[in-house]
C-alpha positions as CSV (number, residue, x, y, z in Angstrom):
1,X,11.9,11.8,44.4
2,X,13.3,13.7,41.0
3,X,16.0,16.4,41.1
4,X,13.9,20.0,41.2
5,X,14.8,22.0,38.8
6,X,15.5,25.7,39.3
7,X,12.4,28.7,38.7
8,X,11.8,29.4,35.8
9,X,13.1,33.5,35.3
10,X,10.0,35.2,33.9
11,X,7.7,32.9,36.1
12,X,9.3,32.0,39.7
13,X,6.1,29.7,40.1
14,X,7.1,27.8,37.6
15,X,9.9,25.2,38.0
16,X,12.0,24.9,34.5
17,X,10.8,21.6,33.7
18,X,7.2,22.9,34.2
19,X,7.3,25.3,31.9
20,X,9.5,23.5,29.0
21,X,6.5,21.0,29.7
22,X,4.4,23.1,29.6
23,X,5.4,24.5,26.2
24,X,5.7,20.3,25.2
25,X,1.9,20.0,25.3
26,X,1.2,23.6,23.9
27,X,3.0,22.0,20.5
28,X,1.5,19.1,20.7
29,X,-1.8,19.8,20.6
30,X,-0.7,21.9,17.5
31,X,0.7,19.2,15.7
32,X,-3.4,17.7,16.2
33,X,-4.2,20.4,13.6
34,X,-0.8,19.2,11.1
35,X,-2.1,18.9,7.7
36,X,0.9,15.6,6.7
37,X,-1.0,13.7,10.0
38,X,-4.3,13.6,8.2
39,X,-2.4,12.5,5.0
40,X,-0.9,10.1,6.9
41,X,-3.6,8.3,7.9
42,X,-6.1,8.8,4.5
43,X,-2.7,7.0,3.2
44,X,-3.4,4.2,5.8
45,X,-7.1,4.0,5.5
46,X,-8.9,1.1,3.8
47,X,-13.2,1.2,3.4
48,X,-14.7,-0.4,6.7
49,X,-17.0,-3.8,5.4
50,X,-18.8,-3.9,8.8
51,X,-21.8,-3.7,10.1
52,X,-22.3,-0.2,11.7
53,X,-23.0,2.2,9.5
54,X,-21.5,5.2,11.3
55,X,-17.8,3.1,10.7
56,X,-16.8,4.5,7.2
57,X,-13.0,4.1,7.3
58,X,-10.6,1.4,9.2
59,X,-6.8,2.0,8.9
60,X,-3.8,-0.7,8.4
61,X,-1.1,-0.8,10.7
62,X,2.2,-0.2,9.0
63,X,3.7,-2.5,11.7
64,X,1.2,-5.7,11.9
65,X,-0.8,-5.2,8.8
66,X,-3.6,-5.9,10.8
67,X,-6.9,-3.3,10.1
68,X,-8.2,-1.2,13.0
69,X,-10.9,1.2,13.6
70,X,-9.2,5.0,13.9
71,X,-9.4,4.8,18.1
72,X,-7.0,2.5,17.8
73,X,-4.5,3.3,15.8
74,X,-1.6,6.4,16.8
75,X,0.2,8.1,13.8
76,X,3.6,7.5,15.4
77,X,7.5,10.2,14.2
78,X,9.1,7.8,12.0
79,X,12.5,9.6,14.0
80,X,10.9,11.0,17.7
81,X,10.9,14.0,18.8
82,X,13.1,13.7,21.5
83,X,13.4,16.4,24.4
84,X,12.4,19.7,25.1
85,X,14.3,21.0,28.0
86,X,16.0,23.7,27.4
87,X,15.7,26.5,24.7
88,X,18.6,25.3,23.1
89,X,16.3,21.7,22.2
90,X,13.5,23.9,20.4
91,X,14.3,23.9,16.6
92,X,15.4,20.1,16.9
93,X,12.4,19.4,18.3
94,X,9.8,21.7,16.3
95,X,11.7,20.7,13.2
96,X,11.5,17.0,14.4
97,X,7.6,17.3,15.4
98,X,6.2,19.5,12.2
99,X,7.5,16.9,10.0
100,X,6.2,16.2,6.3
101,X,4.0,12.6,5.9
102,X,7.1,10.3,4.5
103,X,8.1,10.9,8.3
104,X,4.6,9.4,9.6
105,X,3.8,6.2,10.2
106,X,0.4,4.7,11.9
107,X,0.9,1.9,13.7
108,X,-1.5,0.0,16.4
109,X,-1.8,0.7,19.7
110,X,0.0,-2.3,20.8
111,X,2.3,-1.6,17.6
112,X,3.6,2.2,19.0
113,X,3.8,0.8,22.5
114,X,6.9,-1.7,21.1
115,X,8.1,1.5,19.1
116,X,8.5,3.2,22.2
117,X,10.7,0.4,24.1
């Protein structure tokens, strides 16, 4: 079992770890609407040539070069965002998360997983 962190002073029902997990989650949700993320996706988009009339685009993985549908790719930060466990971590975490399109890459789920190991 993991080590329990101390309670968060402003809301003692939560631990410090729970609070920073909550904050990380809120920042990741905001990042889902970050415009450079969509520019990075557009950069790797190619016209879909299959029979499904509803699909317009596929995406090229920047690692393996294969073509995938949108549900099979992920937007990856070239420099990992790092941890967010204290208020001191917050500025660096936010700076590394909200980056320009040139610091993001499109990877298939398999390649993304291999970069994470």
